[in-house]
N, C-alpha and C positions, 0 to 999 in steps of 0.2 A: 850494259854500259851504265856506269854510275856518274852522276854529276854532283860535284860538291856545291854547297850553297854559295861559296865565294865565286866560283866560276859562273854560276847562274846569274849572280849579281853583275858580274863583268859583262855577260852577254846582254843583259837588260840595259845597262848603261850604254854599251856600244851601240845597241839597236836604237835606243832613244836618240843618241847623238847623230847617228847616220840618218835616221828618219827626219830629224829636225833640219839638218844641213841640206838634205835632198829637198825637203819642203821649201826651204828658203831659196834654193837655187831655181826650182821649177815654178813654185807658186808664190814666191815672195813672202811666205809665212809657213809656220809649222802646222802640224795636225793635232796639237794637244799632246799631252804626255803619253796616254795610251796609244793614240794613233801613231805617234812618232816611234814608239817601241815596236808596234806591229809592222809598220812600213819598214823600219830598220831591220828587224829580224827576217822578214820575208825578202827584203833586199839583199841581206847577207846570203841567204840560200840561193837566190837568183844570181847574184854576183859570183858566188862560188862555182855554180854550174857553168856560167858564161866563161869565167876565167879558165876553168878546167877544159871546156870544149875548145876554146881558142888557144890552149896551151900557153897561157900568160902566167908568169910567175913574178911575184914581187918579193925581192930579197934585199938584204943589206939595210933594212930599216930597223930602228931601235924597237926592242920589245920590252914593255913595262909589265904591269899586271895584266894589261891587255896588249894586243898586237896592233901597231899602227897599220900594218898591212891588212889585217882583218877589217879595220875601220874603213880603209880605202875601198876594199872590195864590197863591203856592206853599203857604203855610200853610193858607189857606182850602180850596184844592183838596185838600190832604192830609187835612184833617179830613173833607171830604165823601167822599173815597176810603175812609178807614177806616170811616166809618159805613155806606157801601154794602157794603163787604166784610163787615162785621158782620151786616148784614141778610141778605145772601145766605148766609152761613155758618149762620145760625140756621134757615133754611128747609130745609136739607139734613139 
């Protein structure tokens, strides 16, 4: 699998945006640039798995250089990730 530099940049921007928006929703603030990217990318993976397991498909959304559907999935996954991390951190 080869990843072009342009696609990598789109992934990083999408991850940063998803992580930032999820941080705003759950914590009322972001995690910083690197934290937003990490949370967003991990959220994209988690969201993709959840959507696949639940057989949820997002279609009929506009696709630009990045997919709005991918951003939505990454955002939802990032929110779930933040909530799970918060629950685990409280138990310790």
